[in-house]
Backbone as JSON Lines, residues from 0, in Angstrom:
{"i":0,"aa":"X","n":[64.48,90.27,-160.84],"ca":[65.1,90.48,-159.58],"c":[64.04,91.09,-158.62]}
{"i":1,"aa":"X","n":[64.51,91.28,-157.45],"ca":[63.61,91.81,-156.36],"c":[63.63,93.35,-156.41]}
{"i":2,"aa":"X","n":[62.44,94.06,-156.63],"ca":[62.46,95.56,-156.87],"c":[62.61,96.22,-155.49]}
{"i":3,"aa":"X","n":[62.74,95.45,-154.32],"ca":[62.85,96.1,-153.04],"c":[64.4,96.05,-152.72]}
{"i":4,"aa":"X","n":[65.19,95.5,-153.57],"ca":[66.63,95.45,-153.38],"c":[67.41,96.21,-154.39]}
{"i":5,"aa":"X","n":[68.31,97.06,-154.01],"ca":[69.16,97.91,-155.02],"c":[70.61,97.75,-154.69]}
{"i":6,"aa":"X","n":[71.24,97.03,-155.46],"ca":[72.75,96.96,-155.31],"c":[73.38,98.31,-155.7]}
{"i":7,"aa":"X","n":[73.99,98.93,-154.71],"ca":[74.7,100.16,-154.85],"c":[76.04,100.04,-155.5]}
{"i":8,"aa":"X","n":[76.85,99.09,-154.84],"ca":[78.42,99.03,-155.21],"c":[78.72,97.72,-154.8]}
{"i":9,"aa":"X","n":[79.74,97.02,-155.53],"ca":[80.32,95.81,-155.16],"c":[81.79,95.92,-155.24]}
{"i":10,"aa":"X","n":[82.37,95.51,-154.04],"ca":[83.99,95.54,-154.19],"c":[84.43,94.19,-154.04]}
{"i":11,"aa":"X","n":[85.52,93.86,-154.71],"ca":[86.14,92.58,-154.51],"c":[87.27,92.79,-153.5]}
{"i":12,"aa":"X","n":[87.13,92.07,-152.38],"ca":[87.99,92.11,-151.23],"c":[89.22,91.18,-151.41]}
{"i":13,"aa":"X","n":[88.84,89.97,-151.97],"ca":[89.95,88.96,-152.27],"c":[89.44,88.15,-153.31]}
{"i":14,"aa":"X","n":[90.43,87.6,-154.29],"ca":[90.12,86.55,-155.25],"c":[91.21,85.61,-155.25]}
{"i":15,"aa":"X","n":[91.78,85.48,-154.05],"ca":[92.93,84.45,-153.94],"c":[92.49,83.03,-154.12]}
{"i":16,"aa":"X","n":[91.64,82.6,-153.34],"ca":[91.25,81.18,-153.36],"c":[89.95,80.98,-154.15]}
{"i":17,"aa":"X","n":[88.9,81.84,-153.66],"ca":[87.75,82.08,-154.32],"c":[87.31,83.52,-154.26]}
{"i":18,"aa":"X","n":[86.22,84.06,-154.44],"ca":[86.02,85.52,-154.49],"c":[85.17,85.89,-153.18]}
{"i":19,"aa":"X","n":[85.88,86.94,-152.48],"ca":[85.11,87.54,-151.35],"c":[84.74,88.95,-151.74]}
{"i":20,"aa":"X","n":[83.48,89.22,-151.78],"ca":[82.99,90.5,-152.21],"c":[82.28,91.27,-150.99]}
{"i":21,"aa":"X","n":[82.38,92.62,-151.05],"ca":[81.7,93.41,-150.13],"c":[80.77,94.12,-150.96]}
{"i":22,"aa":"X","n":[79.47,94.08,-150.56],"ca":[78.17,94.45,-151.29],"c":[77.66,95.46,-150.41]}
{"i":23,"aa":"X","n":[77.48,96.62,-150.96],"ca":[76.73,97.75,-150.53],"c":[75.29,97.88,-151.27]}
{"i":24,"aa":"X","n":[74.27,97.73,-150.47],"ca":[72.88,97.69,-151.04],"c":[71.89,98.41,-150.18]}
{"i":25,"aa":"X","n":[70.79,98.75,-150.87],"ca":[69.58,99.44,-150.22],"c":[68.62,98.49,-150.33]}
{"i":26,"aa":"X","n":[67.73,98.4,-149.18],"ca":[66.58,97.55,-149.07],"c":[65.37,98.27,-148.59]}
{"i":27,"aa":"X","n":[64.26,98.0,-149.22],"ca":[63.03,98.63,-148.83],"c":[62.48,97.75,-147.66]}
{"i":28,"aa":"X","n":[62.21,98.64,-146.66],"ca":[61.5,97.92,-145.54],"c":[60.0,97.9,-145.65]}
{"i":29,"aa":"X","n":[59.23,97.15,-144.77],"ca":[57.86,96.91,-145.0],"c":[57.1,98.22,-144.98]}
{"i":30,"aa":"X","n":[57.55,99.28,-144.21],"ca":[56.85,100.63,-144.11],"c":[57.24,101.45,-145.4]}
{"i":31,"aa":"X","n":[57.96,101.05,-146.32],"ca":[58.16,101.77,-147.58],"c":[59.57,102.52,-147.51]}
{"i":32,"aa":"X","n":[60.16,102.65,-146.28],"ca":[61.48,103.38,-146.27],"c":[62.65,102.56,-146.86]}
{"i":33,"aa":"X","n":[63.65,103.14,-147.11],"ca":[64.89,102.44,-147.5],"c":[65.96,102.43,-146.51]}
{"i":34,"aa":"X","n":[66.61,101.43,-146.32],"ca":[67.76,101.32,-145.47],"c":[68.89,100.84,-146.18]}
{"i":35,"aa":"X","n":[70.16,101.41,-145.91],"ca":[71.37,101.1,-146.58],"c":[72.2,100.03,-145.65]}
{"i":36,"aa":"X","n":[72.73,98.92,-146.34],"ca":[73.43,97.9,-145.62],"c":[74.66,97.59,-146.33]}
{"i":37,"aa":"X","n":[75.6,96.98,-145.57],"ca":[76.79,96.4,-146.24],"c":[76.98,94.99,-145.7]}
{"i":38,"aa":"X","n":[77.22,94.02,-146.53],"ca":[77.5,92.71,-146.19],"c":[78.68,92.13,-147.06]}
{"i":39,"aa":"X","n":[79.25,91.16,-146.51],"ca":[80.34,90.42,-147.3],"c":[79.87,89.13,-147.76]}
{"i":40,"aa":"X","n":[80.02,88.52,-148.92],"ca":[79.54,87.28,-149.48],"c":[80.83,86.71,-150.14]}
{"i":41,"aa":"X","n":[80.98,85.41,-149.76],"ca":[82.06,84.54,-150.21],"c":[81.4,83.62,-151.4]}
{"i":42,"aa":"X","n":[81.95,83.79,-152.57],"ca":[81.54,83.03,-153.74],"c":[82.58,82.0,-154.18]}
{"i":43,"aa":"X","n":[82.18,80.73,-153.82],"ca":[83.2,79.65,-154.1],"c":[82.61,78.72,-155.2]}
{"i":44,"aa":"X","n":[81.48,79.21,-155.8],"ca":[80.8,78.31,-156.77],"c":[79.76,77.44,-155.99]}
{"i":45,"aa":"X","n":[78.98,76.76,-156.94],"ca":[78.04,75.8,-156.39],"c":[78.66,74.5,-156.31]}
{"i":46,"aa":"X","n":[78.01,73.5,-155.63],"ca":[78.6,72.23,-155.29],"c":[77.57,71.1,-155.37]}
{"i":47,"aa":"X","n":[78.14,69.9,-155.22],"ca":[77.35,68.75,-155.15],"c":[77.9,67.81,-154.03]}
{"i":48,"aa":"X","n":[76.99,67.0,-153.41],"ca":[77.42,65.94,-152.44],"c":[76.6,64.72,-152.67]}
{"i":49,"aa":"X","n":[77.1,63.6,-152.22],"ca":[76.34,62.34,-152.44],"c":[76.53,61.43,-151.34]}
{"i":50,"aa":"X","n":[75.56,60.74,-150.97],"ca":[75.6,59.6,-150.06],"c":[75.52,58.29,-150.85]}
{"i":51,"aa":"X","n":[76.64,57.55,-150.71],"ca":[76.68,56.2,-151.37],"c":[76.29,55.2,-150.38]}
{"i":52,"aa":"X","n":[75.4,54.27,-150.81],"ca":[74.87,53.36,-149.77],"c":[74.58,51.99,-150.38]}
{"i":53,"aa":"X","n":[74.73,51.01,-149.59],"ca":[74.61,49.63,-149.95],"c":[73.42,49.03,-149.09]}
{"i":54,"aa":"X","n":[72.26,48.98,-149.46],"ca":[71.16,48.62,-148.74],"c":[71.26,47.07,-148.16]}
{"i":55,"aa":"X","n":[71.66,46.08,-149.0],"ca":[71.8,44.74,-148.49],"c":[72.71,44.59,-147.34]}
{"i":56,"aa":"X","n":[73.87,45.34,-147.39],"ca":[74.94,45.25,-146.36],"c":[74.65,46.27,-145.24]}
{"i":57,"aa":"X","n":[73.73,47.29,-145.52],"ca":[73.49,48.33,-144.49],"c":[74.79,49.16,-144.22]}
{"i":58,"aa":"X","n":[75.49,49.54,-145.35],"ca":[76.63,50.26,-145.21],"c":[76.48,51.61,-145.99]}
{"i":59,"aa":"X","n":[77.38,52.53,-145.6],"ca":[77.62,53.91,-146.54],"c":[78.98,54.06,-146.69]}
{"i":60,"aa":"X","n":[79.27,54.75,-147.69],"ca":[80.73,55.05,-148.13],"c":[80.92,56.59,-147.93]}
{"i":61,"aa":"X","n":[81.81,56.87,-147.04],"ca":[82.15,58.2,-146.73],"c":[83.55,58.49,-146.92]}
{"i":62,"aa":"X","n":[84.14,59.63,-146.62],"ca":[85.43,60.12,-146.76],"c":[85.87,60.74,-145.46]}
{"i":63,"aa":"X","n":[87.23,60.79,-145.3],"ca":[87.79,61.48,-144.15],"c":[88.94,62.39,-144.72]}
{"i":64,"aa":"X","n":[89.05,63.58,-144.27],"ca":[90.03,64.49,-144.81],"c":[90.2,65.69,-143.85]}
{"i":65,"aa":"X","n":[91.34,66.25,-143.87],"ca":[91.75,67.5,-143.07],"c":[90.96,68.68,-143.72]}
{"i":66,"aa":"X","n":[90.29,69.39,-142.75],"ca":[89.73,70.64,-143.1],"c":[90.2,71.78,-142.26]}
{"i":67,"aa":"X","n":[91.0,72.58,-142.74],"ca":[91.78,73.64,-142.14],"c":[90.69,74.57,-141.35]}
{"i":68,"aa":"X","n":[89.61,74.96,-141.95],"ca":[88.75,75.87,-141.15],"c":[88.22,75.24,-139.82]}
{"i":69,"aa":"X","n":[87.92,73.93,-139.92],"ca":[87.45,73.34,-138.6],"c":[88.71,73.16,-137.63]}
{"i":70,"aa":"X","n":[89.89,73.05,-138.13],"ca":[90.99,72.9,-137.22],"c":[91.24,74.25,-136.52]}
{"i":71,"aa":"X","n":[91.14,75.37,-137.24],"ca":[91.39,76.7,-136.62],"c":[90.15,77.01,-135.71]}
{"i":72,"aa":"X","n":[89.1,76.43,-135.85],"ca":[87.88,76.6,-135.0],"c":[87.58,75.47,-133.91]}
{"i":73,"aa":"X","n":[88.74,74.82,-133.54],"ca":[88.62,73.93,-132.4],"c":[88.61,72.4,-132.55]}
{"i":74,"aa":"X","n":[88.58,72.05,-133.89],"ca":[88.55,70.61,-134.19],"c":[90.03,70.17,-134.03]}
{"i":75,"aa":"X","n":[90.32,69.4,-132.88],"ca":[91.65,69.14,-132.53],"c":[92.55,68.45,-133.61]}
{"i":76,"aa":"X","n":[91.98,67.54,-134.35],"ca":[92.61,66.87,-135.39],"c":[92.54,67.54,-136.75]}
{"i":77,"aa":"X","n":[91.42,68.28,-136.92],"ca":[91.23,68.91,-138.26],"c":[90.53,67.92,-139.22]}
{"i":78,"aa":"X","n":[90.3,66.74,-138.76],"ca":[89.88,65.68,-139.73],"c":[88.23,65.64,-139.53]}
{"i":79,"aa":"X","n":[87.78,65.52,-140.72],"ca":[86.21,65.43,-140.75],"c":[85.73,64.13,-141.6]}
{"i":80,"aa":"X","n":[84.79,63.43,-141.01],"ca":[84.14,62.36,-141.82],"c":[83.11,62.99,-142.58]}
{"i":81,"aa":"X","n":[82.88,62.82,-143.92],"ca":[81.94,63.54,-144.79],"c":[81.56,62.66,-145.91]}
{"i":82,"aa":"X","n":[80.41,62.97,-146.41],"ca":[79.93,62.44,-147.73],"c":[80.92,62.97,-148.87]}
{"i":83,"aa":"X","n":[81.05,62.42,-149.89],"ca":[81.75,62.84,-150.94],"c":[81.06,63.97,-151.62]}
{"i":84,"aa":"X","n":[82.1,65.07,-151.86],"ca":[81.46,66.23,-152.42],"c":[82.46,67.11,-153.18]}
{"i":85,"aa":"X","n":[81.99,68.11,-153.94],"ca":[82.92,68.98,-154.75],"c":[82.12,70.02,-155.51]}
{"i":86,"aa":"X","n":[82.95,70.84,-155.92],"ca":[82.4,71.97,-156.75],"c":[81.9,71.58,-158.12]}
{"i":87,"aa":"X","n":[81.0,72.23,-158.69],"ca":[80.29,71.79,-160.1],"c":[81.33,72.19,-161.07]}
{"i":88,"aa":"X","n":[82.14,73.18,-160.91],"ca":[83.01,73.84,-162.04],"c":[82.02,74.23,-163.1]}
{"i":89,"aa":"X","n":[82.24,73.68,-164.39],"ca":[81.23,73.94,-165.45],"c":[80.36,72.8,-165.8]}
{"i":90,"aa":"X","n":[80.31,71.78,-164.87],"ca":[79.55,70.68,-165.22],"c":[78.08,70.81,-164.51]}
{"i":91,"aa":"X","n":[77.19,69.96,-165.12],"ca":[75.93,69.79,-164.46],"c":[76.05,69.14,-163.0]}
{"i":92,"aa":"X","n":[75.23,69.26,-162.19],"ca":[75.46,68.62,-161.04],"c":[75.61,67.17,-160.86]}
{"i":93,"aa":"X","n":[74.78,66.5,-161.79],"ca":[74.97,65.0,-161.85],"c":[76.31,64.47,-162.34]}
{"i":94,"aa":"X","n":[76.83,65.3,-163.39],"ca":[77.99,64.84,-163.92],"c":[79.18,65.31,-162.99]}
{"i":95,"aa":"X","n":[79.11,66.43,-162.21],"ca":[80.15,66.79,-161.27],"c":[80.15,65.75,-160.12]}
{"i":96,"aa":"X","n":[79.02,65.38,-159.55],"ca":[79.02,64.36,-158.59],"c":[79.59,63.01,-159.03]}
{"i":97,"aa":"X","n":[79.27,62.64,-160.17],"ca":[80.03,61.36,-160.69],"c":[81.48,61.56,-160.69]}
{"i":98,"aa":"X","n":[82.01,62.71,-161.3],"ca":[83.37,62.96,-161.29],"c":[83.98,62.97,-159.85]}
{"i":99,"aa":"X","n":[83.39,63.62,-158.95],"ca":[83.85,63.76,-157.58],"c":[83.92,62.35,-156.85]}
{"i":100,"aa":"X","n":[82.96,61.48,-157.16],"ca":[82.88,60.11,-156.55],"c":[83.99,59.38,-157.12]}
{"i":101,"aa":"X","n":[84.21,59.49,-158.44],"ca":[85.5,58.63,-158.97],"c":[86.85,59.07,-158.35]}
{"i":102,"aa":"X","n":[86.93,60.43,-158.35],"ca":[88.22,60.99,-157.87],"c":[88.36,60.64,-156.37]}
{"i":103,"aa":"X","n":[87.35,60.86,-155.55],"ca":[87.59,60.79,-154.11],"c":[87.38,59.46,-153.51]}
{"i":104,"aa":"X","n":[86.41,58.56,-153.98],"ca":[86.25,57.18,-153.56],"c":[86.8,56.14,-154.39]}
{"i":105,"aa":"X","n":[86.94,56.43,-155.71],"ca":[87.34,55.33,-156.71],"c":[86.33,54.51,-157.12]}
{"i":106,"aa":"X","n":[85.12,54.88,-156.86],"ca":[83.94,54.12,-157.43],"c":[83.24,54.87,-158.68]}
{"i":107,"aa":"X","n":[83.07,54.06,-159.89],"ca":[82.44,54.5,-161.04],"c":[80.99,54.16,-160.88]}
{"i":108,"aa":"X","n":[80.1,55.06,-160.33],"ca":[78.66,54.8,-160.03],"c":[77.8,55.02,-161.26]}
{"i":109,"aa":"X","n":[76.73,54.37,-161.3],"ca":[75.77,54.5,-162.45],"c":[74.78,55.56,-162.06]}
{"i":110,"aa":"X","n":[73.51,55.26,-161.83],"ca":[72.52,56.19,-161.6],"c":[72.66,56.97,-160.26]}
{"i":111,"aa":"X","n":[72.46,58.29,-160.37],"ca":[72.37,59.11,-159.18],"c":[71.03,59.63,-159.09]}
{"i":112,"aa":"X","n":[70.56,59.94,-157.83],"ca":[69.25,60.54,-157.7],"c":[69.43,61.83,-156.83]}
{"i":113,"aa":"X","n":[68.99,62.91,-157.44],"ca":[69.05,64.1,-156.67],"c":[67.78,64.18,-155.62]}
{"i":114,"aa":"X","n":[67.99,64.51,-154.48],"ca":[67.03,64.5,-153.4],"c":[66.68,65.85,-152.94]}
{"i":115,"aa":"X","n":[67.44,66.88,-152.96],"ca":[67.18,68.12,-152.68],"c":[68.39,69.03,-152.91]}
{"i":116,"aa":"X","n":[68.24,70.35,-152.71],"ca":[69.34,71.22,-152.79],"c":[69.16,72.27,-151.7]}
{"i":117,"aa":"X","n":[70.26,72.85,-151.13],"ca":[70.16,73.77,-150.04],"c":[71.37,74.86,-150.11]}
{"i":118,"aa":"X","n":[71.07,76.01,-149.47],"ca":[72.07,77.0,-149.08],"c":[72.56,76.45,-147.83]}
{"i":119,"aa":"X","n":[73.84,76.26,-147.81],"ca":[74.47,75.68,-146.52],"c":[74.91,76.71,-145.44]}
{"i":120,"aa":"X","n":[75.08,77.95,-145.82],"ca":[75.53,78.98,-144.97],"c":[75.25,80.4,-145.57]}
{"i":121,"aa":"X","n":[73.8,80.56,-145.66],"ca":[73.31,81.74,-146.39],"c":[73.76,83.13,-145.87]}
{"i":122,"aa":"X","n":[74.13,83.21,-144.74],"ca":[74.49,84.48,-144.07],"c":[75.88,84.99,-144.67]}
{"i":123,"aa":"X","n":[76.7,84.16,-145.41],"ca":[77.92,84.68,-145.89],"c":[78.5,83.92,-147.07]}
{"i":124,"aa":"X","n":[78.0,82.86,-147.49],"ca":[78.38,82.06,-148.58],"c":[77.32,81.91,-149.67]}
{"i":125,"aa":"X","n":[77.71,82.04,-150.87],"ca":[76.53,82.1,-151.98],"c":[76.32,80.65,-152.48]}
{"i":126,"aa":"X","n":[77.12,79.71,-152.03],"ca":[76.95,78.31,-152.65],"c":[75.65,77.68,-152.41]}
{"i":127,"aa":"X","n":[75.07,76.98,-153.45],"ca":[73.99,76.18,-153.44],"c":[74.49,74.76,-153.46]}
{"i":128,"aa":"X","n":[74.29,73.78,-152.65],"ca":[74.69,72.39,-152.59],"c":[73.71,71.59,-153.15]}
{"i":129,"aa":"X","n":[73.87,70.74,-154.18],"ca":[73.0,69.72,-154.74],"c":[73.2,68.46,-154.01]}
{"i":130,"aa":"X","n":[72.19,67.81,-153.35],"ca":[72.29,66.48,-152.56],"c":[71.74,65.42,-153.38]}
{"i":131,"aa":"X","n":[72.65,64.3,-153.37],"ca":[72.43,63.17,-154.23],"c":[72.47,61.9,-153.41]}
{"i":132,"aa":"X","n":[71.92,60.85,-153.76],"ca":[72.12,59.5,-153.26],"c":[72.32,58.5,-154.39]}
{"i":133,"aa":"X","n":[73.12,57.47,-154.12],"ca":[73.33,56.36,-155.14],"c":[73.63,55.13,-154.44]}
{"i":134,"aa":"X","n":[73.28,54.09,-155.0],"ca":[73.83,52.81,-154.49],"c":[75.21,52.52,-154.99]}
{"i":135,"aa":"X","n":[75.95,51.69,-154.23],"ca":[77.34,51.36,-154.75],"c":[77.65,49.91,-154.38]}
{"i":136,"aa":"X","n":[78.46,49.26,-155.17],"ca":[78.83,47.87,-154.94],"c":[80.32,47.74,-155.09]}
{"i":137,"aa":"X","n":[80.97,46.75,-154.6],"ca":[82.41,46.44,-154.83],"c":[82.67,46.39,-156.25]}
{"i":138,"aa":"X","n":[81.83,45.92,-157.14],"ca":[82.13,45.68,-158.53],"c":[82.34,47.08,-159.19]}
{"i":139,"aa":"X","n":[81.88,48.15,-158.67],"ca":[81.92,49.45,-159.28],"c":[83.32,50.17,-158.91]}
{"i":140,"aa":"X","n":[84.06,49.6,-158.07],"ca":[85.39,50.25,-157.63],"c":[86.39,50.12,-158.73]}
{"i":141,"aa":"X","n":[86.91,51.21,-159.29],"ca":[87.87,51.23,-160.34],"c":[89.19,51.74,-159.93]}
{"i":142,"aa":"X","n":[89.34,52.31,-158.75],"ca":[90.67,52.85,-158.25],"c":[90.58,53.04,-156.76]}
{"i":143,"aa":"X","n":[91.82,53.33,-156.15],"ca":[91.78,53.48,-154.73],"c":[91.07,54.83,-154.27]}
{"i":144,"aa":"X","n":[90.82,55.64,-155.19],"ca":[90.32,57.03,-154.88],"c":[91.34,57.88,-154.22]}
{"i":145,"aa":"X","n":[90.9,58.64,-153.24],"ca":[91.95,59.49,-152.5],"c":[91.93,61.05,-153.03]}
{"i":146,"aa":"X","n":[91.3,61.29,-154.07],"ca":[91.22,62.62,-154.62],"c":[92.25,62.96,-155.6]}
{"i":147,"aa":"X","n":[92.47,64.15,-155.96],"ca":[93.37,64.73,-156.92],"c":[94.45,65.68,-156.36]}
{"i":148,"aa":"X","n":[95.53,65.92,-157.02],"ca":[96.38,66.98,-156.67],"c":[96.71,67.05,-155.33]}
{"i":149,"aa":"X","n":[96.42,67.97,-154.47],"ca":[96.76,68.14,-153.09],"c":[95.78,67.61,-152.24]}
{"i":150,"aa":"X","n":[94.77,66.8,-152.56],"ca":[93.7,66.18,-151.63],"c":[94.37,64.87,-151.07]}
{"i":151,"aa":"X","n":[94.17,64.72,-149.88],"ca":[94.56,63.36,-149.22],"c":[93.29,62.83,-148.55]}
{"i":152,"aa":"X","n":[92.6,62.17,-149.32],"ca":[91.21,61.71,-148.84],"c":[91.28,60.24,-148.62]}
{"i":153,"aa":"X","n":[90.7,59.84,-147.4],"ca":[90.67,58.41,-147.05],"c":[89.17,58.04,-147.24]}
{"i":154,"aa":"X","n":[89.05,56.8,-147.94],"ca":[87.72,56.24,-148.06],"c":[87.39,55.47,-146.88]}
{"i":155,"aa":"X","n":[86.12,55.58,-146.22],"ca":[85.7,55.09,-145.14],"c":[84.28,54.42,-145.36]}
{"i":156,"aa":"X","n":[84.31,53.13,-145.28],"ca":[82.98,52.34,-145.42],"c":[82.61,52.05,-144.02]}
{"i":157,"aa":"X","n":[81.33,52.46,-143.62],"ca":[80.79,52.13,-142.19],"c":[79.36,51.69,-142.25]}
{"i":158,"aa":"X","n":[78.96,50.86,-141.29],"ca":[77.67,50.53,-141.04],"c":[76.74,51.7,-141.04]}
{"i":159,"aa":"X","n":[75.52,51.61,-141.53],"ca":[74.71,52.76,-141.52],"c":[74.32,53.05,-140.08]}
{"i":160,"aa":"X","n":[74.04,52.13,-139.14],"ca":[73.7,52.41,-137.8],"c":[74.92,53.09,-137.06]}
{"i":161,"aa":"X","n":[76.01,52.64,-137.28],"ca":[77.35,53.21,-136.72],"c":[77.5,54.67,-137.3]}
{"i":162,"aa":"X","n":[77.16,54.96,-138.48],"ca":[77.17,56.32,-139.01],"c":[76.19,57.13,-138.28]}
{"i":163,"aa":"X","n":[75.03,56.74,-138.14],"ca":[73.96,57.54,-137.42],"c":[74.36,57.9,-135.9]}
{"i":164,"aa":"X","n":[74.98,56.81,-135.24],"ca":[75.46,56.84,-133.84],"c":[76.71,57.88,-133.86]}
{"i":165,"aa":"X","n":[77.4,57.99,-134.89],"ca":[78.54,58.89,-134.95],"c":[78.06,60.37,-134.99]}
{"i":166,"aa":"X","n":[76.83,60.61,-135.42],"ca":[76.35,61.93,-135.29],"c":[76.07,62.33,-133.83]}
{"i":167,"aa":"X","n":[75.46,61.52,-133.11],"ca":[75.23,61.75,-131.64],"c":[76.47,61.79,-130.95]}
{"i":168,"aa":"X","n":[77.5,60.98,-131.12],"ca":[78.75,60.97,-130.47],"c":[79.7,62.15,-130.86]}
{"i":169,"aa":"X","n":[79.38,62.93,-132.03],"ca":[80.24,63.96,-132.47],"c":[81.28,63.42,-133.32]}
{"i":170,"aa":"X","n":[81.41,62.2,-133.64],"ca":[82.44,61.73,-134.67],"c":[82.07,62.27,-136.03]}
{"i":171,"aa":"X","n":[80.78,62.42,-136.37],"ca":[80.33,63.04,-137.66],"c":[79.8,64.42,-137.25]}
{"i":172,"aa":"X","n":[80.41,65.43,-137.79],"ca":[80.03,66.83,-137.41],"c":[79.81,67.63,-138.66]}
{"i":173,"aa":"X","n":[79.86,67.05,-139.8],"ca":[79.69,67.79,-141.18],"c":[78.19,67.87,-141.5]}
{"i":174,"aa":"X","n":[77.7,69.15,-141.74],"ca":[76.26,69.38,-141.95],"c":[75.69,68.51,-143.07]}
{"i":175,"aa":"X","n":[76.46,68.65,-144.28],"ca":[75.82,67.95,-145.45],"c":[75.79,66.39,-145.2]}
{"i":176,"aa":"X","n":[76.73,65.85,-144.45],"ca":[76.77,64.38,-144.19],"c":[75.61,64.15,-143.12]}
{"i":177,"aa":"X","n":[75.44,64.95,-142.19],"ca":[74.28,64.75,-141.26],"c":[72.96,64.83,-141.96]}
{"i":178,"aa":"X","n":[72.81,65.74,-142.99],"ca":[71.5,65.9,-143.67],"c":[71.31,64.59,-144.52]}
{"i":179,"aa":"X","n":[72.32,64.28,-145.17],"ca":[72.1,63.02,-145.96],"c":[71.81,61.69,-145.28]}
{"i":180,"aa":"X","n":[72.55,61.6,-144.09],"ca":[72.28,60.44,-143.24],"c":[70.92,60.39,-142.72]}
{"i":181,"aa":"X","n":[70.36,61.58,-142.41],"ca":[69.03,61.75,-141.79],"c":[68.02,61.4,-142.91]}
{"i":182,"aa":"X","n":[68.31,61.84,-144.08],"ca":[67.51,61.51,-145.4],"c":[67.42,60.04,-145.52]}
{"i":183,"aa":"X","n":[68.66,59.33,-145.41],"ca":[68.69,57.94,-145.57],"c":[67.91,57.2,-144.45]}
{"i":184,"aa":"X","n":[67.94,57.71,-143.32],"ca":[67.25,57.05,-142.23],"c":[65.66,57.17,-142.39]}
{"i":185,"aa":"X","n":[65.41,58.19,-143.09],"ca":[63.84,58.41,-143.36],"c":[63.39,57.73,-144.58]}
{"i":186,"aa":"X","n":[64.25,57.72,-145.73],"ca":[63.82,57.38,-147.01],"c":[64.39,56.05,-147.6]}
{"i":187,"aa":"X","n":[65.45,55.73,-146.96],"ca":[66.25,54.56,-147.62],"c":[66.39,53.2,-146.76]}
{"i":188,"aa":"X","n":[66.81,53.46,-145.57],"ca":[67.17,52.34,-144.74],"c":[65.84,51.97,-143.81]}
{"i":189,"aa":"X","n":[64.96,52.93,-143.48],"ca":[63.83,52.76,-142.54],"c":[64.61,52.48,-141.15]}
{"i":190,"aa":"X","n":[63.71,52.52,-140.15],"ca":[64.24,52.29,-138.82],"c":[63.52,51.22,-138.05]}
């Protein structure tokens, strides 16, 4: 660990949905002096996301679902168009994204390729998100998808060019989805 960081105390503020901690720490500044700081960190576990694509048809498979945090922050419908995603739980990222793909989209995909990983909101959330891409075809559809338990997920197939245009128009505003669509523009579909 970093010798210039000293965790003094950690308090659990909430463990209702996931865990919100208040962390008191000391940090050595470049001049050698120490400064004390307090920050909150939300730990929801690590996750994975995937862009499913069909090169010959130039389509991508996305999802649409209600996201309360966006609704309370000005998204009038609360609905977001997104890449399939979910938490790892105790699984390896590759296994977790296959599970999430089956649950959310109804597709049983084969090979997945990890393209990068990123901290999505490092100022307050601990999560590392693993990003994947995989091809899909109609033959791999094994169910309607829609998620599990209290998830109400709609499967959305759209043309790749329409998906890119949806970023500019604001119809797609989810960060992970934008990142994977941009990756696809550079590395999969060409322009």
